[in-house]
Each structure stands twice: as C-alpha cells, then as structure tokens.
C-alpha positions, 0 to 999 in steps of 0.5 A: 914931083908929086906922087898920089896913091889915089885920085878920082880927078886931078887938075894939073894947072901949074907949069913944069909939074911932074905927077905920078898916080898909082891908081885909076883916075876918072878925069885928068886935066893938064893946063898951062905949059910943060906939064908931065903926067905919068900914070901907070893905071887907067884914066877915063878922060884925059884933057890936055889944054896947055902946050908942050906936055908929055903924058903916059898911061897904061889905058885911057878911054878918051883924050881931048887935046886943045893945046899944041905940041903935046905928046900922049901915049898909052900901052893898051887899048885904043881911046877915042881921040878929039884933037883940035890942037896943032903938032900933037903926037898921040899914039899907042906905044909898045908895052914891051911884052 
C-alpha cells in the first residue's frame, strides 16, 4: 500500500497497487489491471483505463472509463461520467449520514 499526504496528479500504472490519498487530487489515472485507489477527499478528474479496478472517493467532478469491469463510487455530489467500457459499475454510495 502507498499512502500519499498530498498530490496534484497521480498516475497508477502498476498492477495490484493500493493507494490512499488524504488530500485533494487534480487528476488520477488508473491503468493496467487490479488497481485500487481510495481517496477520502476531492478528485477533479478520475480516468480508469485498465480493468478490474476499484475506486472510492468522497467527491469527483469527472469520471472517464475506457476499461472493463471496474467499480467506482463517490459519496457526495454527482460527477459527469463518460463510460465507453463494458461491465463498469459507477455509482453514488450512501455516506452513512
């Protein structure tokens, strides 16, 4: 697991990488297969180009998915979504409040 305190943009290109970011991110790009990205803050643009990734964040402005069988959720707001992949699950989750 990789934990980052701050980031402007993040490119996750390995396989089976788990990343936690505790600050806002301008852009997060997930590539390859089996990546996990968990953010507790805001992401301006999330791009998922690989397969079988799981991404969770509080808020995200834009989600672009070209890969397949990915899951992404957010707990606040409603992003603009562009999904050209197959079998992706992109949804707003209950924040528990």
